[in-house]
N, C-alpha and C positions, 0 to 999 in steps of 0.2 A: 597472168596477166590481166585477163580479163576482169576479176574479179577486184585486181586491184583499182583498176580504170572506175569502177563501178562504185568503188570505196569512194575515189577523189572526184566524182561526181557530184554523188549524193552528200559530200562535207563542203563542197563551194555550194551546193543548193541551200543546205540550211544555215551557209556564214550570210547570202543574197537575202533567206527568209529572214533570219535575226535581224539585217542591217533596215530593212521595209516597216519592220514592225516597232524599230528603236522610237522611244518616246522624247527624247531630245526634243526640248522646245526649240531649237536651231532649225530643226525638220517638221517642225509642226504647221501647217497652213490653217489659217480661220475657216470654219464652214462659213458659205457665203449665207448670209439672210437678205430673202427679197420682200420688198415691202411697200403697200397700198396706204394711203393716207390725207390728211385735211389738215390744213392751219390757213395760219392767218397769212402767208405767203401762195392761198392756193392749192388746189389741188392735185397730187404729185405720186411719184413712183421713187424707189430707191433701193440700192442695196449694200449691205452692209457686210463689215467683217470682225467678226468678235466672237470667241472662245468660253463660255461661261468658266468664271472665274478667273479669267486673263485682266488684268488691271488695263488694259489700253484696246479701242477699239476705232476703226473708221467705216463713216457714212459717206455716201453720195448717193444725191438724189434732184430733182428735176420738177418745179412746180409750175402748173398754168392756172389763169383763170379770166376769162371777161366778164365786165359788169356794167352795167349804165344806170342812169336815173336822172330824174331831172328836176328841178328848182323853180320855182313860179311865183314872182311875187310882184308888188304894184310897177314898179322899174324894170325888170327883164326877165326873160324866159333864159331858162341855162340848164343847159345839156352836160352833162357828164359822161365819159366814153373811157371806161380805163380798163387796163391790162396789166395784170400779175403774171410775170414771165422771169424765171430766176434758177441757178440752179446751186449746188453748196459743196463743200467737201467741208466736213466735219470728223473734228478726233472725239473721241468720249472717253474721259480717265473714271475708274472704277478706283476710288483709295480702300472701299472696306470691301471688296470682292463679295458685293451686292447687286442687288438692280438699282441703285441708286446712282446715279453718274452725273460729273461736271461735262462740258460742252463747250468748244472752241472751234473758231473756224473762220472762214471764208465763204462771203454767197456774191455771186454773180448774178449783177444785180440789173435788170432789163425792165423794172415796172415802169409803168408811165402811164398818161392820161390825158384827155383834150378835152378842154372847156369851149363849148361854141354860148355864147350869149345874143339877145336878142333882145336890144332898147323895147319896151313896151311904154315909153312916154305920150302922153297925148298934150292936144293943144298945139302951140307952133315951135319952130326951134329958128332963132335967130329973126324973127319978127316979119318973117317970110316963105318960110316951108312951112307946109300946114302938115299936118298930122297924118294924111293920103300918102304925102312923100319921107317922111322922116325916117323909115325902115330902109329907105331905098338911098337915101341919104348917107346915114350912117353904117348900114346894112351888117352884119356879124360882126362879136369882138369875139377871136379864135385865138385861141393859145395852147399849145402842149408845156405837159411838166415832167420835167427829167430830176432824176436824183444821180447821187454817183455810180458808177457803176461797176465799184469793187468795196465790197462792205462786210466790215468786221464783226463777227457774232461771236457772243457769251450769253450761256444757259445751262441749264441743270435740266435733267429728264431721269426718268423713272419705268424701267423695262422688267413687266408681269409676265413670266413665263405659266399659261395657260396649262399645254402640256409640255410634251419633250420638244416638240419644233415649233408650236403657235405660240405667238408671242403678244403681246399689247402695249404699246410703248407712247409714254407723253413725256412732251417737252413745253419748258418754257423758259424765254429768254426775249432777247433783244436784238437786233442789227444797228447800225450806226452806218444812218445812210445820207448822211449831210442835211446842207441846206438845200432844200427844192428848188427848181426856180422855173417860172414860167414867162411866155413872151408871150402879151396878148398882143394883137395887129387886126384894125380893124380894115375893113373890107367897103367899104360903102366909098358916096360920092367926096364926102368932104376927111378921108382918112387919111388925107396929106396936111387938112388947116395945122396948125400950131395948137391951137385949143383945144380941139379934138385929143391929138396927140399927146398933151400933158395930161389931160384928164385919164387917156388909155394907161399909159405909165404911171398913174398915182393909185388906180386902180389893179393894176401889176405891182404896184408895193405895198399895198395892203394886202394881198392875195398872199405876195411870199410870207408875209409874218405869218397868218394860219399853216400854210404849208412847212415852215420850219418848225412848227410842232411836232414833225414827225420825224425829228432828226433822228431820233432814236426809236424806232419803228418794233413795234412790240410784236415778238413771237409766240404763239401759242399750237401746239399741235397733237392729232392725235396718229395714232396710224397701228395697222395690224400686219404683222410681219410673218415670215413663214422661214425656219431655218433647215437649211437642206443637211 
């Protein structure tokens, strides 16, 4: 009786072991890949799931970058402070079972910028405000720039396996973030003057034309990844 029980236990153990080692794709979970990279979306980290030879893969990433610069001309001093902040969900399609892939997905876009412009005109304004008081009368013209919060992405990429687990990836594509908008507001003593407001609004419309050139935002990125 004891031998029979031992045989039954051994048979059950071998059956469970055989099921655990089954290679049916239904039971296979892709190995995770963690990446660090830099792109025109900022510096970021990501995690992906794709087994070598599989037709599909999925990636999740988050990017962040702060920047600023100044522009000075005869009319004004302009300061731009920008923030790249976005998260993405991307699906990779490997049609030929090699490192080349097509990518489609969605990017949650919180990219934004703030423009502050200080007039630098000389002489007088309206015939009675001297240059010394001009900036106090006009103040700064300030406005945020924003884009659509959810944007589609299309691109292509290549993943080079340098070793068994180390990877180098490159991606190029574009996201459609729609027409950007800027809302300029003066804060000086003449902020409510109709002529001043009309001038500021005209400047905003002119700025929108340049911002709208970024409706299709180019995405170029490189990353180093490790597959566990």
